[in-house]
N, C-alpha and C positions, 0 to 999 in steps of 0.2 A: 798889281801885276798885269792884268788884262782889263782893257776898257775900250770904249769907243766903237768904231765901225770895223768889224772883222769879217771879211768875206768868206763864206764857205765855198771855196774855189771849185769851179767846174773843171773837168779834165778834157783837154782837147784831143780828139781822135782824127786820124787821117788814114783812110783805107784800113780801118780796123785796129790801127796801132796807136799807142800813145804818142803824141807829137811833142817830144821833149823840148825842142827849140821853141816852139810856140808857148808852151807852158812857161818856160823860162821868161820869155818876153812878157807874158801876161802878168807874172809875178812882179816884174820890174814896173809895169804900168800901174798895178794896184798900189804899190808903195809910192810911186810918183804922184798918184791921184789922191793920196792922203789916208789911205787905209791904216788902221792902228794895229793890225795883226793879220795873220793868214791861217786858214784852216784847209790844208790839203787833205784829200782822201776822206771826205765826209759824205753824207748822203747825196749832196748836190754834185760831188765829184764822182758819182757812180762807183763808189768804193766796192759795192757788192759784186761788180763785174771785173774788178781788177785782179790780176795775179799778185801773189805776194811780192814778186820781183818788181812789178810795176808799182805797187803800193810803196815799197821801200824807196824806189828811185824817185818818185814824185816828192816824197818828204825830203829826200836828200837835196833835190834841186831847190825846193822852197827855202831850206835852211841856207844853202849856198848863196842864193840870191839876196835873201833877207839880211845876211851877215850882221845880225844883231840890230838892224835898224828897227825892226818890228818883231814881236814874238811870233813863233810858229807853233800852233796847237794842232798836233797831228791826229787825224782820225784813226782810231785803233780798235773800234768796236767789233765784237764777235759774240755769238751765243755759245762759243766753245771757250772755256776759261783758258785752256792751255794755248790755243790759238791767240787769244787776246793778249796773253803774256808775251808770246813771241813777237807780235806786232808792236807791243809796248817797248820791248827791249830794242827792237829794230829802230824805233823812233828815238829812243834815248841815245843810242849809239850814233845816230845821224846828227845829233845835236839839237833836236826839237826841244822847245821850251816847256811843252806839256803834251799830254796825250788825252784825247777826247774819248769818252767811253759811254756807250749806252748800256742799260741793263740787258741781260740776255733776252733775245726775242725768240719767237717760235716755241721754244721748249718751256717758257713761262714758269720760271721758278718762283717760289714764295719769297717773302721779304728776307728770310734767312739766307736763302740762296742768292738773292740779289746782293745782299751785304757781302756774303762770302766771296762772290765773283769779283766785285769791285774793290774789296779790301785786298784781294790777291794781286790785282794789277797795280794797286797803290804801293805794293811792296817792292816795286821794280826801280825805285830811286829817281822817279821823275814826277813833277807835279801832275795831278789828275784833275780834269774838268769833267764833271758828270754831265751827261746829256740825257735829259728826261723828256721823252717824246713818245707817250703812250699811244698816239695815233698809228705809229709805225711799229713799235715793239710789243704792244698790247700790255706789257708789264709797265708798272708805275713805281718810281722810287718814292715811297711814302715819306712824308715829312720826318717822321720819327727815324726812319732808316737813313735819311740824308743827314740828320743831326748826328747820328752815331758815326756815319762816314766822315763827317766834318771834323770829328775828334782826331782822325788819323792826320799825321803832319803833312802828308803829300796830297791830300784831297783839299783843293783850294777854291773850287768854283763850280758853278753849275751853269749849263745852257738849258734854260727852261723853255720847252716848247709844249707845255701842257695846255696852253690857251686859257689858263685860269689865273687871272691877275691876283686873286686873293692868296695864291700860293706864295707870292713874293714876300708878303708880310708874315705869313706863317713861317716860311723858311728863314726869314731875317730874325725872327724871334727864336727859332729853334737852333739855328747854326751860328748866330752872332752877326753883328753889323759888318764885321770885316770879311765875312765869307762873300766872295765875288758872285753876283748874280748877273748873267747875261741873258738877254731875250733871245729866244729861238724863233720868234715870229716878228717879221718886219713891221706888220700892220699894227702890232701892240707895243712897239718900242717906246713910244712917247709915254703912254701910261705906265709901262714897266719901269722906266727910269724915274718917273715921278714918285713911284712907290719904293724906290731903294735900289733899283738896278743901276748898272754903270755902263751898259753897252749892248751890242747886238751881234751875234753871229748870223750874218746876213746873206740871204739869196740875192736880194736886190742890188747889193754892193758890187756883185759881179758886173752889172751893167751900168750902174750909176755910182761909182766909187767916190767921186768928188762930192756929189750931193749927199750921199749917206754920211760921209765924214763931216761935212759941214753941219748936218742935222745933229749928229752925236755931240760935236763941239758946242753947238748952241745950247744944248742941255747941260753940259758940264759948266758952261759959263752962266747958267740960269737965265739965258735969253729965251724964255719960254714962248714969247710971241713969235720970234723968228723960227723957233723949232716947230710951232704949230703951222706956220706958213709952209715950211719945207714938208711937213707931214702931209698937208693938203696937196702939195705938188707931186709927192711921191706915191700917195695911197693908191691911185689907180693902177700904178705899176706893180705895187705889192700884190694887189688883187689879181692882176692879169697874169702874173707869173705862176699862178696856181690855178689857171683855168683848164689846164690838162696836166698830165702826170709830169712832175718835175724830174729831171731838168730840161724837158722838151721845150717849154716856153722860154726859159732863161737862155738856152743855147740859141734859139731863134732870135731873141732880143739882142743878145750879144753880137750875133752876126749882122744885125741891122746897124748897131753902133760901131762895130769893128768888122769891116768886110773881110779882113784876114782870118777871122775866127770862124771855122766851119761849125755848122749846126749838127754835125754827125753825133750819133748816140750809139750805144752798144745795146743790143737786145738783152733783156725784153723791153727796153725803152724804145719808143718810136717817136717820130717827129710830131710836133704839136698839130692839132686839128686846124682847119681853116678858121673856125670861130675863135679859137685861142689866138691864132696869129693876128686876126683882126683886132682883138682886144689888146694884144701887146702893142700893135702899131698905134692905136689910139692913145694908149698910156704913155708910150714914148714920146708922142707929140705933145701930150699934156705936160709932161715933165721938161719939155724943151730939149730933148736928147736927139731928136731927128726933126 
């Protein structure tokens, strides 16, 4: 159902407002450049600062533009189960192909609470992609909890951003080989796929969609030497995009690649530091993007 290069889309802002026309054009560009799916309203999309109305509208636009060409996995995470359900229903009603859900952050439930929260959103009649990112949520979906969730008919995949490659094999054993595993870390995507993953929900694909698509296709075709060459070409960019708080560096990079795309962020996010910008510039040149 989900595979390949799937950008975690940035959200364009102009004078503090969501620029819907530019977002629409950005989605068209991503599809034309070969992206295999779209994730609006994720972490990179600054979902934490979107109003519910903006959140719903961005998902609607992504679905309208995609028109079934590629799947739309809508970010719907919340640490409030009732709110997570509301966002999931809105994504379902907008026609999204799946909802992406983190375990609750800040309030730090135990594994029973994590299971109950994610099982509740899975009851809304839309496929669920789990998003395990302990560095941001503090909570971790344990392998045993994920296996229990994978027994639910609507829980179909995980975006794994634990940074622990051994988890792929453990989850493959616990959840079954058909459970879709997507990397949440661009820099680990090569090893992730070699161990049983099938793609990446990517930050770098915002800036280099064609290269990220070619990289993922090379791995699907078992052209590992080509994939390694592309990894070497992209790795400095993967690193540079996290030299300051994301998505500051990625919005700066995107503005360098597409001058029509502003680098504006919403507080509390601020623009990338001078050192981060220098790292991004060098990485873009290394990748042949500028």
